[in-house]
N, CA, C and O atoms as a printed pandas DataFrame, in Angstrom:
     atom_number atom_name residue_name chain_id  residue_number  x_coord  y_coord  z_coord
0              1         N          MET        A               1  225.911   57.951  -56.606
1              2        CA          MET        A               1  225.227   56.917  -57.370
2              3         C          MET        A               1  223.902   56.601  -56.692
3              4         O          MET        A               1  223.893   56.310  -55.496
4              5         N          PRO        A               2  222.793   56.647  -57.402
5              6        CA          PRO        A               2  221.502   56.322  -56.802
6              7         C          PRO        A               2  221.399   54.839  -56.493
7              8         O          PRO        A               2  221.963   53.995  -57.189
8              9         N          ARG        A               3  220.675   54.553  -55.449
9             10        CA          ARG        A               3  220.466   53.160  -55.062
10            11         C          ARG        A               3  219.456   52.515  -55.998
11            12         O          ARG        A               3  218.435   53.109  -56.344
12            13         N          LYS        A               4  219.760   51.290  -56.398
13            14        CA          LYS        A               4  218.861   50.548  -57.280
14            15         C          LYS        A               4  217.726   49.908  -56.493
15            16         O          LYS        A               4  216.587   49.880  -56.958
16            17         N          ASN        A               5  218.026   49.401  -55.322
17            18        CA          ASN        A               5  217.054   48.707  -54.474
18            19         C          ASN        A               5  217.072   49.312  -53.086
19            20         O          ASN        A               5  218.020   49.998  -52.701
20            21         N          SER        A               6  216.011   49.048  -52.340
21            22        CA          SER        A               6  216.049   49.418  -50.928
22            23         C          SER        A               6  217.057   48.493  -50.255
23            24         O          SER        A               6  217.408   47.447  -50.800
24            25         N          ASP        A               7  217.518   48.879  -49.073
25            26        CA          ASP        A               7  218.497   48.045  -48.383
26            27         C          ASP        A               7  217.964   46.650  -48.097
27            28         O          ASP        A               7  218.731   45.688  -48.074
28            29         N          ALA        A               8  216.662   46.528  -47.879
29            30        CA          ALA        A               8  216.066   45.215  -47.619
30            31         C          ALA        A               8  216.167   44.308  -48.841
31            32         O          ALA        A               8  216.198   43.085  -48.708
32            33         N          GLU        A               9  216.220   44.903  -50.025
33            34        CA          GLU        A               9  216.285   44.132  -51.268
34            35         C          GLU        A               9  217.708   43.977  -51.789
35            36         O          GLU        A               9  217.946   43.199  -52.712
36            37         N          THR        A              10  218.649   44.706  -51.212
37            38        CA          THR        A              10  220.026   44.681  -51.688
38            39         C          THR        A              10  220.667   43.346  -51.356
39            40         O          THR        A              10  220.723   42.944  -50.193
40            41         N          GLY        A              11  221.148   42.666  -52.380
41            42        CA          GLY        A              11  221.814   41.391  -52.187
42            43         C          GLY        A              11  223.282   41.576  -51.851
43            44         O          GLY        A              11  223.829   42.672  -51.972
44            45         N          TYR        A              12  223.904   40.503  -51.431
45            46        CA          TYR        A              12  225.308   40.538  -51.040
46            47         C          TYR        A              12  226.195   41.014  -52.184
47            48         O          TYR        A              12  227.005   41.924  -52.009
48            49         N          GLU        A              13  226.043   40.399  -53.353
49            50        CA          GLU        A              13  226.885   40.752  -54.500
50            51         C          GLU        A              13  226.708   42.211  -54.895
51            52         O          GLU        A              13  227.679   42.895  -55.217
52            53         N          GLU        A              14  225.472   42.683  -54.871
53            54        CA          GLU        A              14  225.197   44.081  -55.208
54            55         C          GLU        A              14  225.853   45.015  -54.192
55            56         O          GLU        A              14  226.412   46.047  -54.565
56            57         N          ALA        A              15  225.785   44.657  -52.919
57            58        CA          ALA        A              15  226.395   45.481  -51.871
58            59         C          ALA        A              15  227.910   45.526  -52.032
59            60         O          ALA        A              15  228.519   46.589  -51.908
60            61         N          VAL        A              16  228.515   44.384  -52.305
61            62        CA          VAL        A              16  229.965   44.334  -52.496
62            63         C          VAL        A              16  230.366   45.167  -53.713
63            64         O          VAL        A              16  231.357   45.897  -53.672
64            65         N          SER        A              17  229.603   45.057  -54.782
65            66        CA          SER        A              17  229.890   45.832  -55.985
66            67         C          SER        A              17  229.831   47.330  -55.703
67            68         O          SER        A              17  230.701   48.087  -56.134
68            69         N          GLU        A              18  228.799   47.749  -54.978
69            70        CA          GLU        A              18  228.676   49.170  -54.646
70            71         C          GLU        A              18  229.807   49.606  -53.712
71            72         O          GLU        A              18  230.310   50.723  -53.831
72            73         N          LEU        A              19  230.206   48.738  -52.793
73            74        CA          LEU        A              19  231.340   49.056  -51.921
74            75         C          LEU        A              19  232.618   49.259  -52.733
75            76         O          LEU        A              19  233.405   50.159  -52.442
76            77         N          GLU        A              20  232.821   48.427  -53.748
77            78        CA          GLU        A              20  233.997   48.573  -54.605
78            79         C          GLU        A              20  233.964   49.900  -55.359
79            80         O          GLU        A              20  234.997   50.548  -55.531
80            81         N          GLU        A              21  232.773   50.304  -55.809
81            82        CA          GLU        A              21  232.631   51.595  -56.486
82            83         C          GLU        A              21  232.965   52.740  -55.533
83            84         O          GLU        A              21  233.651   53.691  -55.908
84            85         N          ILE        A              22  232.476   52.641  -54.306
85            86        CA          ILE        A              22  232.746   53.682  -53.310
86            87         C          ILE        A              22  234.239   53.745  -53.009
87            88         O          ILE        A              22  234.803   54.833  -52.900
88            89         N          LEU        A              23  234.876   52.598  -52.875
89            90        CA          LEU        A              23  236.311   52.559  -52.615
90            91         C          LEU        A              23  237.078   53.258  -53.732
91            92         O          LEU        A              23  238.025   54.001  -53.472
92            93         N          ALA        A              24  236.670   53.019  -54.969
93            94        CA          ALA        A              24  237.317   53.683  -56.101
94            95         C          ALA        A              24  237.128   55.198  -56.016
95            96         O          ALA        A              24  238.060   55.959  -56.278
96            97         N          GLU        A              25  235.921   55.632  -55.647
97            98        CA          GLU        A              25  235.656   57.066  -55.488
98            99         C          GLU        A              25  236.526   57.657  -54.381
99           100         O          GLU        A              25  237.087   58.742  -54.536
100          101         N          LEU        A              26  236.634   56.938  -53.266
101          102        CA          LEU        A              26  237.395   57.440  -52.124
102          103         C          LEU        A              26  238.891   57.488  -52.416
103          104         O          LEU        A              26  239.627   58.228  -51.763
104          105         N          SER        A              27  239.339   56.715  -53.379
105          106        CA          SER        A              27  240.748   56.720  -53.763
106          107         C          SER        A              27  241.110   57.962  -54.563
107          108         O          SER        A              27  242.289   58.276  -54.730
108          109         N          ASP        A              28  240.099   58.667  -55.057
109          110        CA          ASP        A              28  240.304   59.887  -55.833
110          111         C          ASP        A              28  240.649   61.030  -54.881
111          112         O          ASP        A              28  239.887   61.329  -53.962
112          113         N          ASP        A              29  241.782   61.659  -55.100
113          114        CA          ASP        A              29  242.229   62.755  -54.228
114          115         C          ASP        A              29  241.350   63.992  -54.318
115          116         O          ASP        A              29  241.407   64.845  -53.433
116          117         N          ASP        A              30  240.547   64.111  -55.352
117          118        CA          ASP        A              30  239.744   65.313  -55.574
118          119         C          ASP        A              30  238.327   65.213  -55.022
119          120         O          ASP        A              30  237.485   66.042  -55.368
120          121         N          ILE        A              31  238.037   64.238  -54.184
121          122        CA          ILE        A              31  236.668   64.051  -53.699
122          123         C          ILE        A              31  236.273   65.186  -52.749
123          124         O          ILE        A              31  237.053   65.588  -51.886
124          125         N          ASP        A              32  235.066   65.685  -52.921
125          126        CA          ASP        A              32  234.501   66.748  -52.090
126          127         C          ASP        A              32  234.222   66.196  -50.687
127          128         O          ASP        A              32  233.738   65.073  -50.545
128          129         N          VAL        A              33  234.525   66.980  -49.665
129          130        CA          VAL        A              33  234.352   66.532  -48.279
130          131         C          VAL        A              33  232.900   66.157  -47.986
131          132         O          VAL        A              33  232.649   65.157  -47.313
132          133         N          ASP        A              34  231.944   66.941  -48.478
133          134        CA          ASP        A              34  230.533   66.618  -48.253
134          135         C          ASP        A              34  230.171   65.291  -48.912
135          136         O          ASP        A              34  229.451   64.477  -48.334
136          137         N          HIS        A              35  230.666   65.084  -50.105
137          138        CA          HIS        A              35  230.408   63.826  -50.817
138          139         C          HIS        A              35  231.117   62.671  -50.107
139          140         O          HIS        A              35  230.591   61.561  -50.038
140          141         N          LEU        A              36  232.300   62.940  -49.585
141          142        CA          LEU        A              36  233.057   61.928  -48.860
142          143         C          LEU        A              36  232.257   61.406  -47.671
143          144         O          LEU        A              36  232.145   60.196  -47.476
144          145         N          ALA        A              37  231.704   62.314  -46.882
145          146        CA          ALA        A              37  230.923   61.907  -45.707
146          147         C          ALA        A              37  229.717   61.066  -46.119
147          148         O          ALA        A              37  229.394   60.070  -45.471
148          149         N          GLU        A              38  229.060   61.472  -47.193
149          150        CA          GLU        A              38  227.898   60.731  -47.698
150          151         C          GLU        A              38  228.292   59.325  -48.138
151          152         O          GLU        A              38  227.586   58.360  -47.842
152          153         N          ARG        A              39  229.408   59.206  -48.837
153          154        CA          ARG        A              39  229.848   57.899  -49.346
154          155         C          ARG        A              39  230.319   56.988  -48.208
155          156         O          ARG        A              39  230.082   55.780  -48.238
156          157         N          VAL        A              40  230.984   57.568  -47.211
157          158        CA          VAL        A              40  231.417   56.767  -46.065
158          159         C          VAL        A              40  230.200   56.242  -45.309
159          160         O          VAL        A              40  230.191   55.092  -44.868
160          161         N          LYS        A              41  229.176   57.076  -45.156
161          162        CA          LYS        A              41  227.943   56.637  -44.499
162          163         C          LYS        A              41  227.314   55.481  -45.277
163          164         O          LYS        A              41  226.896   54.487  -44.683
164          165         N          ARG        A              42  227.248   55.606  -46.596
165          166        CA          ARG        A              42  226.670   54.542  -47.418
166          167         C          ARG        A              42  227.516   53.271  -47.318
167          168         O          ARG        A              42  226.971   52.169  -47.251
168          169         N          ALA        A              43  228.825   53.418  -47.309
169          170        CA          ALA        A              43  229.700   52.250  -47.188
170          171         C          ALA        A              43  229.439   51.520  -45.872
171          172         O          ALA        A              43  229.436   50.290  -45.828
172          173         N          THR        A              44  229.225   52.274  -44.815
173          174        CA          THR        A              44  228.911   51.676  -43.514
174          175         C          THR        A              44  227.612   50.878  -43.585
175          176         O          THR        A              44  227.523   49.779  -43.038
176          177         N          GLU        A              45  226.608   51.431  -44.259
177          178        CA          GLU        A              45  225.330   50.724  -44.431
178          179         C          GLU        A              45  225.532   49.437  -45.228
179          180         O          GLU        A              45  224.956   48.400  -44.900
180          181         N          LEU        A              46  226.350   49.509  -46.273
181          182        CA          LEU        A              46  226.587   48.339  -47.119
182          183         C          LEU        A              46  227.346   47.247  -46.375
183          184         O          LEU        A              46  227.061   46.062  -46.552
184          185         N          VAL        A              47  228.302   47.634  -45.553
185          186        CA          VAL        A              47  229.036   46.649  -44.750
186          187         C          VAL        A              47  228.075   45.928  -43.812
187          188         O          VAL        A              47  228.173   44.714  -43.636
188          189         N          LYS        A              48  227.149   46.665  -43.212
189          190        CA          LYS        A              48  226.147   46.042  -42.336
190          191         C          LYS        A              48  225.279   45.059  -43.121
191          192         O          LYS        A              48  224.986   43.966  -42.638
192          193         N          ILE        A              49  224.872   45.446  -44.325
193          194        CA          ILE        A              49  224.079   44.553  -45.171
194          195         C          ILE        A              49  224.857   43.268  -45.434
195          196         O          ILE        A              49  224.308   42.173  -45.307
196          197         N          CYS        A              50  226.126   43.393  -45.797
197          198        CA          CYS        A              50  226.948   42.212  -46.077
198          199         C          CYS        A              50  227.072   41.323  -44.843
199          200         O          CYS        A              50  226.936   40.103  -44.930
200          201         N          ARG        A              51  227.329   41.940  -43.705
201          202        CA          ARG        A              51  227.447   41.155  -42.466
202          203         C          ARG        A              51  226.143   40.443  -42.130
203          204         O          ARG        A              51  226.150   39.286  -41.709
204          205         N          ASP        A              52  225.026   41.136  -42.317
205          206        CA          ASP        A              52  223.720   40.521  -42.047
206          207         C          ASP        A              52  223.465   39.344  -42.983
207          208         O          ASP        A              52  222.960   38.306  -42.554
208          209         N          ARG        A              53  223.812   39.502  -44.265
209          210        CA          ARG        A              53  223.607   38.416  -45.231
210          211         C          ARG        A              53  224.477   37.207  -44.885
211          212         O          ARG        A              53  224.031   36.063  -44.981
212          213         N          ILE        A              54  225.718   37.472  -44.483
213          214        CA          ILE        A              54  226.623   36.384  -44.098
214          215         C          ILE        A              54  226.101   35.679  -42.849
215          216         O          ILE        A              54  226.114   34.449  -42.782
216          217         N          ALA        A              55  225.646   36.439  -41.868
217          218        CA          ALA        A              55  225.104   35.842  -40.640
218          219         C          ALA        A              55  223.890   34.978  -40.951
219          220         O          ALA        A              55  223.747   33.887  -40.399
220          221         N          ALA        A              56  223.019   35.456  -41.826
221          222        CA          ALA        A              56  221.828   34.684  -42.201
222          223         C          ALA        A              56  222.228   33.400  -42.915
223          224         O          ALA        A              56  221.643   32.344  -42.676
224          225         N          ALA        A              57  223.218   33.491  -43.787
225          226        CA          ALA        A              57  223.677   32.299  -44.506
226          227         C          ALA        A              57  224.289   31.288  -43.536
227          228         O          ALA        A              57  224.076   30.084  -43.675
228          229         N          ARG        A              58  225.042   31.776  -42.563
229          230        CA          ARG        A              58  225.628   30.872  -41.559
230          231         C          ARG        A              58  224.543   30.123  -40.793
231          232         O          ARG        A              58  224.662   28.923  -40.547
232          233         N          LEU        A              59  223.486   30.837  -40.418
233          234        CA          LEU        A              59  222.384   30.187  -39.701
234          235         C          LEU        A              59  221.715   29.123  -40.561
235          236         O          LEU        A              59  221.375   28.045  -40.075
236          237         N          GLU        A              60  221.531   29.430  -41.834
237          238        CA          GLU        A              60  220.915   28.450  -42.737
238          239         C          GLU        A              60  221.790   27.214  -42.872
239          240         O          GLU        A              60  221.284   26.092  -42.858
240          241         N          VAL        A              61  223.095   27.410  -43.004
241          242        CA          VAL        A              61  224.016   26.281  -43.114
242          243         C          VAL        A              61  223.999   25.470  -41.821
243          244         O          VAL        A              61  223.994   24.239  -41.850
244          245         N          LYS        A              62  223.989   26.166  -40.695
245          246        CA          LYS        A              62  223.952   25.470  -39.404
246          247         C          LYS        A              62  222.683   24.630  -39.287
247          248         O          LYS        A              62  222.732   23.503  -38.794
248          249         N          ASP        A              63  221.547   25.167  -39.735
249          250        CA          ASP        A              63  220.289   24.420  -39.696
250          251         C          ASP        A              63  220.346   23.184  -40.585
251          252         O          ASP        A              63  219.772   22.147  -40.251
252          253         N          ILE        A              64  221.029   23.293  -41.702
253          254        CA          ILE        A              64  221.159   22.150  -42.608
254          255         C          ILE        A              64  222.076   21.099  -41.996
255          256         O          ILE        A              64  221.789   19.904  -42.063
256          257         N          GLU        A              65  223.175   21.544  -41.400
257          258        CA          GLU        A              65  224.144   20.618  -40.816
258          259         C          GLU        A              65  223.611   19.939  -39.563
259          260         O          GLU        A              65  223.884   18.762  -39.331
260          261         N          LEU        A              66  222.850   20.674  -38.752
261          262        CA          LEU        A              66  222.342   20.151  -37.488
262          263         C          LEU        A              66  220.822   20.252  -37.467
263          264         O          LEU        A              66  220.271   21.149  -36.829
264          265         N          PRO        A              67  220.144   19.351  -38.152
265          266        CA          PRO        A              67  218.683   19.433  -38.169
266          267         C          PRO        A              67  218.106   19.252  -36.772
267          268         O          PRO        A              67  218.670   18.557  -35.928
268          269         N          ASP        A              68  216.985   19.888  -36.557
269          270        CA          ASP        A              68  216.286   19.806  -35.272
270          271         C          ASP        A              68  215.879   18.362  -35.022
271          272         O          ASP        A              68  215.257   17.733  -35.878
272          273         N          GLU        A              69  216.226   17.836  -33.855
273          274        CA          GLU        A              69  215.942   16.435  -33.535
274          275         C          GLU        A              69  214.634   16.254  -32.789
275          276         O          GLU        A              69  214.402   15.185  -32.223
276          277         N          SER        A              70  213.780   17.248  -32.768
277          278        CA          SER        A              70  212.516   17.108  -32.046
278          279         C          SER        A              70  211.449   16.453  -32.858
279          280         O          SER        A              70  210.332   16.270  -32.376
């Protein structure tokens, strides 16, 4: 599946959706080994995107909860 956005533009929901598509592909017993390696690599990239988005959201929430007192 071609990427719609660059990784910098990929949102959390889009990454999760693509991960679900990859999981469905990987569940297919007939997947080609070369394609499998490519999809696993992409899944790894998407997991990193999701983790980065979650970390950024946590920082934003922390900033809201604990405003700078300077």
